[in-house]
N, CA, C and O atoms as a CHARMM CRD file, in Angstrom:
* protein
*
  340
    1    1 MET  N    -24.82300  -0.12400  -0.44000 PROA 1      0.00000
    2    1 MET  CA   -23.83000   0.88200  -0.74800 PROA 1      0.00000
    3    1 MET  C    -23.07100   1.29000   0.50800 PROA 1      0.00000
    4    1 MET  O    -21.87600   1.57900   0.44100 PROA 1      0.00000
    5    2 SER  N    -23.75400   1.31800   1.65800 PROA 2      0.00000
    6    2 SER  CA   -23.09200   1.73400   2.88700 PROA 2      0.00000
    7    2 SER  C    -22.06900   0.68900   3.34200 PROA 2      0.00000
    8    2 SER  O    -21.04200   1.04900   3.91700 PROA 2      0.00000
    9    3 ASP  N    -22.33500  -0.60200   3.09200 PROA 3      0.00000
   10    3 ASP  CA   -21.37100  -1.64100   3.43500 PROA 3      0.00000
   11    3 ASP  C    -20.09700  -1.49500   2.60500 PROA 3      0.00000
   12    3 ASP  O    -18.99300  -1.67800   3.11800 PROA 3      0.00000
   13    4 THR  N    -20.24800  -1.17100   1.34500 PROA 4      0.00000
   14    4 THR  CA   -19.08700  -0.97600   0.47800 PROA 4      0.00000
   15    4 THR  C    -18.28000   0.23300   0.92800 PROA 4      0.00000
   16    4 THR  O    -17.05000   0.20000   0.93600 PROA 4      0.00000
   17    5 ARG  N    -18.97300   1.29300   1.29800 PROA 5      0.00000
   18    5 ARG  CA   -18.28000   2.49500   1.75700 PROA 5      0.00000
   19    5 ARG  C    -17.54900   2.22300   3.07100 PROA 5      0.00000
   20    5 ARG  O    -16.41100   2.65700   3.24900 PROA 5      0.00000
   21    6 SER  N    -18.18700   1.51800   3.97700 PROA 6      0.00000
   22    6 SER  CA   -17.56000   1.17200   5.25000 PROA 6      0.00000
   23    6 SER  C    -16.33100   0.29200   5.03300 PROA 6      0.00000
   24    6 SER  O    -15.29900   0.48500   5.67600 PROA 6      0.00000
   25    7 LEU  N    -16.44600  -0.66100   4.13500 PROA 7      0.00000
   26    7 LEU  CA   -15.31600  -1.52700   3.81500 PROA 7      0.00000
   27    7 LEU  C    -14.16600  -0.72600   3.22300 PROA 7      0.00000
   28    7 LEU  O    -13.00600  -0.95500   3.56500 PROA 7      0.00000
   29    8 LEU  N    -14.48100   0.20500   2.34400 PROA 8      0.00000
   30    8 LEU  CA   -13.46300   1.04200   1.72700 PROA 8      0.00000
   31    8 LEU  C    -12.78200   1.93300   2.76200 PROA 8      0.00000
   32    8 LEU  O    -11.56400   2.10600   2.71700 PROA 8      0.00000
   33    9 GLN  N    -13.53800   2.49200   3.67900 PROA 9      0.00000
   34    9 GLN  CA   -12.95700   3.32000   4.73300 PROA 9      0.00000
   35    9 GLN  C    -12.05300   2.49300   5.64500 PROA 9      0.00000
   36    9 GLN  O    -10.95400   2.92900   5.98900 PROA 9      0.00000
   37   10 ASN  N    -12.50100   1.31500   6.03300 PROA 10     0.00000
   38   10 ASN  CA   -11.69000   0.45000   6.88600 PROA 10     0.00000
   39   10 ASN  C    -10.41300   0.01500   6.17200 PROA 10     0.00000
   40   10 ASN  O     -9.34600  -0.02900   6.78300 PROA 10     0.00000
   41   11 ALA  N    -10.51400  -0.30200   4.89900 PROA 11     0.00000
   42   11 ALA  CA    -9.33600  -0.69600   4.13000 PROA 11     0.00000
   43   11 ALA  C     -8.35400   0.46500   3.99300 PROA 11     0.00000
   44   11 ALA  O     -7.14100   0.26400   4.02700 PROA 11     0.00000
   45   12 THR  N     -8.87600   1.67000   3.83900 PROA 12     0.00000
   46   12 THR  CA    -8.01400   2.84700   3.73200 PROA 12     0.00000
   47   12 THR  C     -7.27000   3.10300   5.03600 PROA 12     0.00000
   48   12 THR  O     -6.06500   3.35700   5.02500 PROA 12     0.00000
   49   13 VAL  N     -7.97200   3.03700   6.14600 PROA 13     0.00000
   50   13 VAL  CA    -7.33100   3.23500   7.45200 PROA 13     0.00000
   51   13 VAL  C     -6.26800   2.15700   7.68600 PROA 13     0.00000
   52   13 VAL  O     -5.16600   2.45800   8.14500 PROA 13     0.00000
   53   14 TYR  N     -6.59500   0.92600   7.37600 PROA 14     0.00000
   54   14 TYR  CA    -5.64900  -0.17800   7.55100 PROA 14     0.00000
   55   14 TYR  C     -4.41900   0.02500   6.67400 PROA 14     0.00000
   56   14 TYR  O     -3.29400  -0.18400   7.12900 PROA 14     0.00000
   57   15 SER  N     -4.61800   0.42600   5.43600 PROA 15     0.00000
   58   15 SER  CA    -3.48900   0.63400   4.52200 PROA 15     0.00000
   59   15 SER  C     -2.61100   1.78600   4.96000 PROA 15     0.00000
   60   15 SER  O     -1.38500   1.67700   4.93100 PROA 15     0.00000
   61   16 ILE  N     -3.21900   2.88800   5.36600 PROA 16     0.00000
   62   16 ILE  CA    -2.43900   4.04100   5.81200 PROA 16     0.00000
   63   16 ILE  C     -1.64300   3.70400   7.06500 PROA 16     0.00000
   64   16 ILE  O     -0.48500   4.10500   7.18000 PROA 16     0.00000
   65   17 SER  N     -2.23200   2.98400   7.99800 PROA 17     0.00000
   66   17 SER  CA    -1.49900   2.62500   9.21700 PROA 17     0.00000
   67   17 SER  C     -0.34700   1.67400   8.90600 PROA 17     0.00000
   68   17 SER  O      0.71700   1.78800   9.51400 PROA 17     0.00000
   69   18 ASN  N     -0.53000   0.75200   7.98700 PROA 18     0.00000
   70   18 ASN  CA     0.56700  -0.13800   7.61100 PROA 18     0.00000
   71   18 ASN  C      1.67800   0.61800   6.89700 PROA 18     0.00000
   72   18 ASN  O      2.85600   0.33000   7.10900 PROA 18     0.00000
   73   19 ILE  N      1.32200   1.57100   6.06200 PROA 19     0.00000
   74   19 ILE  CA     2.33900   2.37800   5.37500 PROA 19     0.00000
   75   19 ILE  C      3.12300   3.20300   6.38000 PROA 19     0.00000
   76   19 ILE  O      4.35000   3.27000   6.29700 PROA 19     0.00000
   77   20 LEU  N      2.43700   3.83400   7.33100 PROA 20     0.00000
   78   20 LEU  CA     3.13300   4.61000   8.35700 PROA 20     0.00000
   79   20 LEU  C      4.02400   3.72100   9.21600 PROA 20     0.00000
   80   20 LEU  O      5.11700   4.12400   9.61300 PROA 20     0.00000
   81   21 ASN  N      3.55900   2.52800   9.49500 PROA 21     0.00000
   82   21 ASN  CA     4.34700   1.58700  10.28000 PROA 21     0.00000
   83   21 ASN  C      5.64300   1.20900   9.56800 PROA 21     0.00000
   84   21 ASN  O      6.64800   0.94600  10.22900 PROA 21     0.00000
   85   22 ALA  N      5.64100   1.17800   8.25900 PROA 22     0.00000
   86   22 ALA  CA     6.84100   0.85200   7.49000 PROA 22     0.00000
   87   22 ALA  C      7.70000   2.07300   7.21600 PROA 22     0.00000
   88   22 ALA  O      8.91800   1.94800   7.09400 PROA 22     0.00000
   89   23 VAL  N      7.09400   3.25900   7.11600 PROA 23     0.00000
   90   23 VAL  CA     7.84100   4.46900   6.75200 PROA 23     0.00000
   91   23 VAL  C      8.65000   5.02200   7.92700 PROA 23     0.00000
   92   23 VAL  O      9.75300   5.53000   7.72600 PROA 23     0.00000
   93   24 ILE  N      8.12600   4.93200   9.13200 PROA 24     0.00000
   94   24 ILE  CA     8.80800   5.52100  10.29000 PROA 24     0.00000
   95   24 ILE  C     10.19500   4.92100  10.49700 PROA 24     0.00000
   96   24 ILE  O     11.15100   5.68600  10.62800 PROA 24     0.00000
   97   25 PRO  N     10.36700   3.59200  10.53600 PROA 25     0.00000
   98   25 PRO  CA    11.73300   3.06400  10.66800 PROA 25     0.00000
   99   25 PRO  C     12.62700   3.43600   9.48000 PROA 25     0.00000
  100   25 PRO  O     13.82700   3.65400   9.65000 PROA 25     0.00000
  101   26 PHE  N     12.05000   3.50700   8.29400 PROA 26     0.00000
  102   26 PHE  CA    12.82500   3.88600   7.11700 PROA 26     0.00000
  103   26 PHE  C     13.33400   5.32100   7.23900 PROA 26     0.00000
  104   26 PHE  O     14.46400   5.60800   6.84300 PROA 26     0.00000
  105   27 LEU  N     12.52500   6.21600   7.77700 PROA 27     0.00000
  106   27 LEU  CA    12.95000   7.60100   7.96800 PROA 27     0.00000
  107   27 LEU  C     13.95800   7.74700   9.10800 PROA 27     0.00000
  108   27 LEU  O     14.79300   8.65100   9.08300 PROA 27     0.00000
  109   28 LEU  N     13.88600   6.87200  10.09600 PROA 28     0.00000
  110   28 LEU  CA    14.84500   6.90600  11.20500 PROA 28     0.00000
  111   28 LEU  C     16.18900   6.28500  10.85100 PROA 28     0.00000
  112   28 LEU  O     17.16500   6.48600  11.57300 PROA 28     0.00000
  113   29 LEU  N     16.25900   5.54700   9.77600 PROA 29     0.00000
  114   29 LEU  CA    17.48200   4.85300   9.39400 PROA 29     0.00000
  115   29 LEU  C     18.69200   5.78200   9.23700 PROA 29     0.00000
  116   29 LEU  O     19.74800   5.46000   9.78100 PROA 29     0.00000
  117   30 PRO  N     18.60500   6.90800   8.52900 PROA 30     0.00000
  118   30 PRO  CA    19.77500   7.78100   8.42700 PROA 30     0.00000
  119   30 PRO  C     20.21700   8.36000   9.77300 PROA 30     0.00000
  120   30 PRO  O     21.41100   8.53600  10.01500 PROA 30     0.00000
  121   31 ILE  N     19.25700   8.65200  10.63700 PROA 31     0.00000
  122   31 ILE  CA    19.60000   9.19500  11.96000 PROA 31     0.00000
  123   31 ILE  C     20.31400   8.13900  12.78900 PROA 31     0.00000
  124   31 ILE  O     21.33200   8.42200  13.42000 PROA 31     0.00000
  125   32 LEU  N     19.78500   6.92700  12.78800 PROA 32     0.00000
  126   32 LEU  CA    20.39500   5.86100  13.58300 PROA 32     0.00000
  127   32 LEU  C     21.77000   5.48300  13.07400 PROA 32     0.00000
  128   32 LEU  O     22.66500   5.21300  13.87400 PROA 32     0.00000
  129   33 THR  N     21.96300   5.45600  11.77200 PROA 33     0.00000
  130   33 THR  CA    23.28100   5.09900  11.24200 PROA 33     0.00000
  131   33 THR  C     24.31000   6.19300  11.51600 PROA 33     0.00000
  132   33 THR  O     25.50300   5.90100  11.60000 PROA 33     0.00000
  133   34 ARG  N     23.88300   7.42700  11.65400 PROA 34     0.00000
  134   34 ARG  CA    24.80500   8.50900  11.97500 PROA 34     0.00000
  135   34 ARG  C     25.15900   8.51600  13.45700 PROA 34     0.00000
  136   34 ARG  O     26.29500   8.82200  13.81900 PROA 34     0.00000
  137   35 VAL  N     24.20300   8.18400  14.31500 PROA 35     0.00000
  138   35 VAL  CA    24.40300   8.26800  15.75900 PROA 35     0.00000
  139   35 VAL  C     25.06200   7.00200  16.31900 PROA 35     0.00000
  140   35 VAL  O     25.93800   7.09000  17.18000 PROA 35     0.00000
  141   36 LEU  N     24.65300   5.84900  15.84400 PROA 36     0.00000
  142   36 LEU  CA    25.14700   4.58200  16.39500 PROA 36     0.00000
  143   36 LEU  C     26.38300   4.08600  15.66300 PROA 36     0.00000
  144   36 LEU  O     26.56300   4.32200  14.46800 PROA 36     0.00000
  145   37 GLU  N     27.23100   3.38900  16.41600 PROA 37     0.00000
  146   37 GLU  CA    28.38100   2.70600  15.80200 PROA 37     0.00000
  147   37 GLU  C     27.87100   1.42600  15.15000 PROA 37     0.00000
  148   37 GLU  O     26.77300   0.96800  15.46700 PROA 37     0.00000
  149   38 PRO  N     28.65100   0.84300  14.24300 PROA 38     0.00000
  150   38 PRO  CA    28.18400  -0.37600  13.55900 PROA 38     0.00000
  151   38 PRO  C     27.83200  -1.52300  14.51200 PROA 38     0.00000
  152   38 PRO  O     26.85300  -2.23400  14.28400 PROA 38     0.00000
  153   39 SER  N     28.61600  -1.70600  15.56900 PROA 39     0.00000
  154   39 SER  CA    28.29800  -2.79300  16.50300 PROA 39     0.00000
  155   39 SER  C     26.99800  -2.50500  17.25500 PROA 39     0.00000
  156   39 SER  O     26.21300  -3.42100  17.50300 PROA 39     0.00000
  157   40 GLU  N     26.76600  -1.24700  17.61800 PROA 40     0.00000
  158   40 GLU  CA    25.53100  -0.89100  18.30000 PROA 40     0.00000
  159   40 GLU  C     24.32300  -1.02100  17.36800 PROA 40     0.00000
  160   40 GLU  O     23.24000  -1.43200  17.78500 PROA 40     0.00000
  161   41 TYR  N     24.52800  -0.66900  16.12700 PROA 41     0.00000
  162   41 TYR  CA    23.45100  -0.79200  15.14600 PROA 41     0.00000
  163   41 TYR  C     23.10800  -2.27200  14.92400 PROA 41     0.00000
  164   41 TYR  O     21.94000  -2.62600  14.76700 PROA 41     0.00000
  165   42 GLY  N     24.12700  -3.12500  14.91300 PROA 42     0.00000
  166   42 GLY  CA    23.88800  -4.56200  14.79500 PROA 42     0.00000
  167   42 GLY  C     23.11900  -5.10600  15.98900 PROA 42     0.00000
  168   42 GLY  O     22.22800  -5.94200  15.83600 PROA 42     0.00000
  169   43 MET  N     23.46800  -4.62700  17.18100 PROA 43     0.00000
  170   43 MET  CA    22.74900  -5.06600  18.38300 PROA 43     0.00000
  171   43 MET  C     21.28600  -4.61700  18.33600 PROA 43     0.00000
  172   43 MET  O     20.39000  -5.36000  18.73500 PROA 43     0.00000
  173   44 LEU  N     21.05500  -3.40600  17.85100 PROA 44     0.00000
  174   44 LEU  CA    19.69100  -2.91000  17.71100 PROA 44     0.00000
  175   44 LEU  C     18.90100  -3.74600  16.70100 PROA 44     0.00000
  176   44 LEU  O     17.72900  -4.05500  16.92000 PROA 44     0.00000
  177   45 ALA  N     19.54000  -4.09800  15.62000 PROA 45     0.00000
  178   45 ALA  CA    18.87100  -4.91500  14.60200 PROA 45     0.00000
  179   45 ALA  C     18.53500  -6.30100  15.14500 PROA 45     0.00000
  180   45 ALA  O     17.45000  -6.81900  14.88300 PROA 45     0.00000
  181   46 MET  N     19.45100  -6.90600  15.89900 PROA 46     0.00000
  182   46 MET  CA    19.18400  -8.22100  16.48000 PROA 46     0.00000
  183   46 MET  C     18.07500  -8.15000  17.52900 PROA 46     0.00000
  184   46 MET  O     17.23100  -9.04200  17.62100 PROA 46     0.00000
  185   47 PHE  N     18.09100  -7.08100  18.31100 PROA 47     0.00000
  186   47 PHE  CA    17.03400  -6.89900  19.31400 PROA 47     0.00000
  187   47 PHE  C     15.67800  -6.76400  18.64300 PROA 47     0.00000
  188   47 PHE  O     14.70900  -7.38700  19.07800 PROA 47     0.00000
  189   48 ASN  N     15.59400  -5.96400  17.59900 PROA 48     0.00000
  190   48 ASN  CA    14.32300  -5.78600  16.88800 PROA 48     0.00000
  191   48 ASN  C     13.85600  -7.08100  16.22900 PROA 48     0.00000
  192   48 ASN  O     12.66100  -7.37600  16.21400 PROA 48     0.00000
  193   49 ALA  N     14.78200  -7.84400  15.69100 PROA 49     0.00000
  194   49 ALA  CA    14.40600  -9.11900  15.07300 PROA 49     0.00000
  195   49 ALA  C     13.88800 -10.10000  16.12500 PROA 49     0.00000
  196   49 ALA  O     12.88700 -10.78100  15.90200 PROA 49     0.00000
  197   50 THR  N     14.56900 -10.17300  17.26900 PROA 50     0.00000
  198   50 THR  CA    14.14100 -11.05800  18.34600 PROA 50     0.00000
  199   50 THR  C     12.77600 -10.63800  18.87800 PROA 50     0.00000
  200   50 THR  O     11.91400 -11.47900  19.13100 PROA 50     0.00000
  201   51 LEU  N     12.58900  -9.33700  19.04400 PROA 51     0.00000
  202   51 LEU  CA    11.31500  -8.82300  19.52300 PROA 51     0.00000
  203   51 LEU  C     10.19500  -9.14600  18.55100 PROA 51     0.00000
  204   51 LEU  O      9.09100  -9.49500  18.96900 PROA 51     0.00000
  205   52 GLY  N     10.46800  -9.03400  17.27000 PROA 52     0.00000
  206   52 GLY  CA     9.45000  -9.34200  16.26900 PROA 52     0.00000
  207   52 GLY  C      9.04200 -10.80000  16.27600 PROA 52     0.00000
  208   52 GLY  O      7.86300 -11.12100  16.12700 PROA 52     0.00000
  209   53 VAL  N     10.01300 -11.68400  16.44700 PROA 53     0.00000
  210   53 VAL  CA     9.70900 -13.11900  16.45200 PROA 53     0.00000
  211   53 VAL  C      8.99100 -13.52300  17.73400 PROA 53     0.00000
  212   53 VAL  O      7.95800 -14.19000  17.68200 PROA 53     0.00000
  213   54 LEU  N      9.52700 -13.12600  18.87700 PROA 54     0.00000
  214   54 LEU  CA     8.94100 -13.53800  20.14700 PROA 54     0.00000
  215   54 LEU  C      7.66700 -12.77400  20.48800 PROA 54     0.00000
  216   54 LEU  O      6.78200 -13.31300  21.15300 PROA 54     0.00000
  217   55 GLY  N      7.56500 -11.53500  20.04400 PROA 55     0.00000
  218   55 GLY  CA     6.38900 -10.72800  20.35200 PROA 55     0.00000
  219   55 GLY  C      5.11400 -11.31000  19.79400 PROA 55     0.00000
  220   55 GLY  O      4.06500 -11.23400  20.43500 PROA 55     0.00000
  221   56 GLY  N      5.18200 -11.88400  18.62200 PROA 56     0.00000
  222   56 GLY  CA     4.00200 -12.49800  18.03000 PROA 56     0.00000
  223   56 GLY  C      3.49700 -13.67400  18.83000 PROA 56     0.00000
  224   56 GLY  O      2.29000 -13.82900  19.01000 PROA 56     0.00000
  225   57 PHE  N      4.39700 -14.50100  19.31100 PROA 57     0.00000
  226   57 PHE  CA     3.99900 -15.65900  20.10500 PROA 57     0.00000
  227   57 PHE  C      3.43600 -15.23700  21.45100 PROA 57     0.00000
  228   57 PHE  O      2.42200 -15.77200  21.90100 PROA 57     0.00000
  229   58 TYR  N      4.09500 -14.27600  22.09600 PROA 58     0.00000
  230   58 TYR  CA     3.66200 -13.87000  23.42500 PROA 58     0.00000
  231   58 TYR  C      2.30600 -13.16600  23.37100 PROA 58     0.00000
  232   58 TYR  O      1.41900 -13.47700  24.16600 PROA 58     0.00000
  233   59 SER  N      2.14000 -12.24100  22.46300 PROA 59     0.00000
  234   59 SER  CA     0.88000 -11.50800  22.41700 PROA 59     0.00000
  235   59 SER  C     -0.27800 -12.41700  22.00000 PROA 59     0.00000
  236   59 SER  O     -1.40400 -12.23800  22.46500 PROA 59     0.00000
  237   60 PHE  N     -0.01100 -13.37500  21.14100 PROA 60     0.00000
  238   60 PHE  CA    -1.06300 -14.31000  20.74300 PROA 60     0.00000
  239   60 PHE  C     -1.51500 -15.14300  21.93000 PROA 60     0.00000
  240   60 PHE  O     -2.71100 -15.36500  22.11700 PROA 60     0.00000
  241   61 LYS  N     -0.55700 -15.60600  22.73800 PROA 61     0.00000
  242   61 LYS  CA    -0.89500 -16.44000  23.88900 PROA 61     0.00000
  243   61 LYS  C     -1.74800 -15.66800  24.88200 PROA 61     0.00000
  244   61 LYS  O     -2.76100 -16.18000  25.35900 PROA 61     0.00000
  245   62 CYS  N     -1.35300 -14.44700  25.19600 PROA 62     0.00000
  246   62 CYS  CA    -2.10400 -13.65900  26.18800 PROA 62     0.00000
  247   62 CYS  C     -3.50400 -13.33100  25.69900 PROA 62     0.00000
  248   62 CYS  O     -4.47400 -13.48500  26.44100 PROA 62     0.00000
  249   63 SER  N     -3.61300 -12.88600  24.47200 PROA 63     0.00000
  250   63 SER  CA    -4.93300 -12.47800  24.00300 PROA 63     0.00000
  251   63 SER  C     -5.87200 -13.67100  23.85100 PROA 63     0.00000
  252   63 SER  O     -7.03800 -13.59300  24.23800 PROA 63     0.00000
  253   64 ARG  N     -5.38200 -14.75500  23.29900 PROA 64     0.00000
  254   64 ARG  CA    -6.25600 -15.91800  23.09900 PROA 64     0.00000
  255   64 ARG  C     -6.65300 -16.55400  24.42300 PROA 64     0.00000
  256   64 ARG  O     -7.81800 -16.90700  24.60500 PROA 64     0.00000
  257   65 SER  N     -5.70800 -16.71100  25.35900 PROA 65     0.00000
  258   65 SER  CA    -6.05500 -17.34300  26.62500 PROA 65     0.00000
  259   65 SER  C     -7.00900 -16.45800  27.42200 PROA 65     0.00000
  260   65 SER  O     -7.88300 -16.97100  28.12100 PROA 65     0.00000
  261   66 SER  N     -6.85700 -15.13700  27.32700 PROA 66     0.00000
  262   66 SER  CA    -7.78000 -14.23200  28.02200 PROA 66     0.00000
  263   66 SER  C     -9.17700 -14.33700  27.44300 PROA 66     0.00000
  264   66 SER  O    -10.16000 -14.37300  28.18300 PROA 66     0.00000
  265   67 GLU  N     -9.26900 -14.38700  26.11700 PROA 67     0.00000
  266   67 GLU  CA   -10.57900 -14.52400  25.48400 PROA 67     0.00000
  267   67 GLU  C    -11.24500 -15.83200  25.88400 PROA 67     0.00000
  268   67 GLU  O    -12.44300 -15.85500  26.16800 PROA 67     0.00000
  269   68 CYS  N    -10.49200 -16.91000  25.91000 PROA 68     0.00000
  270   68 CYS  CA   -11.06400 -18.20600  26.28000 PROA 68     0.00000
  271   68 CYS  C    -11.51100 -18.21100  27.73500 PROA 68     0.00000
  272   68 CYS  O    -12.56500 -18.75700  28.06200 PROA 68     0.00000
  273   69 ALA  N    -10.70700 -17.60200  28.61400 PROA 69     0.00000
  274   69 ALA  CA   -11.06900 -17.56900  30.02900 PROA 69     0.00000
  275   69 ALA  C    -12.31300 -16.73200  30.25500 PROA 69     0.00000
  276   69 ALA  O    -13.15200 -17.08800  31.08300 PROA 69     0.00000
  277   70 LEU  N    -12.45100 -15.63800  29.54300 PROA 70     0.00000
  278   70 LEU  CA   -13.63500 -14.79800  29.70400 PROA 70     0.00000
  279   70 LEU  C    -14.88800 -15.48500  29.18900 PROA 70     0.00000
  280   70 LEU  O    -15.97200 -15.29600  29.74000 PROA 70     0.00000
  281   71 CYS  N    -14.74800 -16.27500  28.14100 PROA 71     0.00000
  282   71 CYS  CA   -15.91500 -16.98600  27.61700 PROA 71     0.00000
  283   71 CYS  C    -16.31400 -18.15000  28.51200 PROA 71     0.00000
  284   71 CYS  O    -17.49900 -18.46600  28.62700 PROA 71     0.00000
  285   72 ASP  N    -15.34100 -18.78700  29.14500 PROA 72     0.00000
  286   72 ASP  CA   -15.63100 -19.95800  29.96900 PROA 72     0.00000
  287   72 ASP  C    -16.20500 -19.60100  31.33600 PROA 72     0.00000
  288   72 ASP  O    -17.06300 -20.31400  31.85700 PROA 72     0.00000
  289   73 GLN  N    -15.73100 -18.49600  31.91800 PROA 73     0.00000
  290   73 GLN  CA   -16.14300 -18.15300  33.27600 PROA 73     0.00000
  291   73 GLN  C    -16.69200 -16.72500  33.30400 PROA 73     0.00000
  292   73 GLN  O    -16.24700 -15.85500  32.55600 PROA 73     0.00000
  293   74 THR  N    -17.65400 -16.51300  34.17100 PROA 74     0.00000
  294   74 THR  CA   -18.21300 -15.16200  34.28000 PROA 74     0.00000
  295   74 THR  C    -17.53400 -14.35800  35.37400 PROA 74     0.00000
  296   74 THR  O    -17.47500 -13.13200  35.27700 PROA 74     0.00000
  297   75 ASN  N    -17.02100 -15.00100  36.40700 PROA 75     0.00000
  298   75 ASN  CA   -16.40100 -14.30500  37.52100 PROA 75     0.00000
  299   75 ASN  C    -14.91500 -14.66000  37.54400 PROA 75     0.00000
  300   75 ASN  O    -14.52700 -15.66900  38.13300 PROA 75     0.00000
  301   76 ILE  N    -14.08900 -13.83900  36.91000 PROA 76     0.00000
  302   76 ILE  CA   -12.66700 -14.12300  36.81500 PROA 76     0.00000
  303   76 ILE  C    -11.88700 -12.84100  37.06000 PROA 76     0.00000
  304   76 ILE  O    -12.26400 -11.76300  36.60100 PROA 76     0.00000
  305   77 ASP  N    -10.78400 -12.98500  37.80100 PROA 77     0.00000
  306   77 ASP  CA    -9.86100 -11.85800  37.99300 PROA 77     0.00000
  307   77 ASP  C     -8.87200 -11.88500  36.84700 PROA 77     0.00000
  308   77 ASP  O     -7.88500 -12.62100  36.88400 PROA 77     0.00000
  309   78 LEU  N     -9.13800 -11.07800  35.82200 PROA 78     0.00000
  310   78 LEU  CA    -8.36600 -11.14000  34.58100 PROA 78     0.00000
  311   78 LEU  C     -6.89900 -10.76900  34.78300 PROA 78     0.00000
  312   78 LEU  O     -6.02700 -11.37900  34.16300 PROA 78     0.00000
  313   79 SER  N     -6.60400  -9.78600  35.63000 PROA 79     0.00000
  314   79 SER  CA    -5.21300  -9.39700  35.84600 PROA 79     0.00000
  315   79 SER  C     -4.41300 -10.53000  36.48800 PROA 79     0.00000
  316   79 SER  O     -3.25700 -10.75700  36.13000 PROA 79     0.00000
  317   80 ARG  N     -5.02600 -11.23600  37.43200 PROA 80     0.00000
  318   80 ARG  CA    -4.34500 -12.37600  38.05900 PROA 80     0.00000
  319   80 ARG  C     -4.17400 -13.52300  37.05200 PROA 80     0.00000
  320   80 ARG  O     -3.13500 -14.18100  37.01400 PROA 80     0.00000
  321   81 TYR  N     -5.19900 -13.74300  36.25400 PROA 81     0.00000
  322   81 TYR  CA    -5.13300 -14.82500  35.25400 PROA 81     0.00000
  323   81 TYR  C     -4.01400 -14.58000  34.25400 PROA 81     0.00000
  324   81 TYR  O     -3.27200 -15.50700  33.92700 PROA 81     0.00000
  325   82 VAL  N     -3.87700 -13.35800  33.76100 PROA 82     0.00000
  326   82 VAL  CA    -2.83000 -13.04300  32.79000 PROA 82     0.00000
  327   82 VAL  C     -1.45700 -13.12200  33.44400 PROA 82     0.00000
  328   82 VAL  O     -0.50200 -13.57800  32.81300 PROA 82     0.00000
  329   83 ALA  N     -1.33900 -12.68700  34.69700 PROA 83     0.00000
  330   83 ALA  CA    -0.05300 -12.71900  35.39700 PROA 83     0.00000
  331   83 ALA  C      0.41000 -14.15700  35.61000 PROA 83     0.00000
  332   83 ALA  O      1.60800 -14.43200  35.54000 PROA 83     0.00000
  333   84 LEU  N     -0.50700 -15.06600  35.86600 PROA 84     0.00000
  334   84 LEU  CA    -0.13400 -16.45800  36.10700 PROA 84     0.00000
  335   84 LEU  C      0.13700 -17.21900  34.82100 PROA 84     0.00000
  336   84 LEU  O      0.82200 -18.24100  34.84200 PROA 84     0.00000
  337   85 ASN  N     -0.38300 -16.74400  33.71400 PROA 85     0.00000
  338   85 ASN  CA    -0.14200 -17.43300  32.44600 PROA 85     0.00000
  339   85 ASN  C      0.94200 -16.72000  31.73900 PROA 85     0.00000
  340   85 ASN  O      1.32500 -17.11600  30.63800 PROA 85     0.00000
């Protein structure tokens, strides 16, 4: 029973965080459209799209290579390793 409860709590936290992640930009939309000109809003949209596409690749590379380096070696300067990769 405790495993089911833990799973339910984790699923609830995950769902709430995903909902908040989607609601915040939606709530900012009227403010941004009032403050920004159409060309500036387009630039913001392109920047966010580029960040979304490239961010996934970059963060995956850093996290996976760091995990592999930590498993392979016991004495590693992680900050230097990440900076060089």
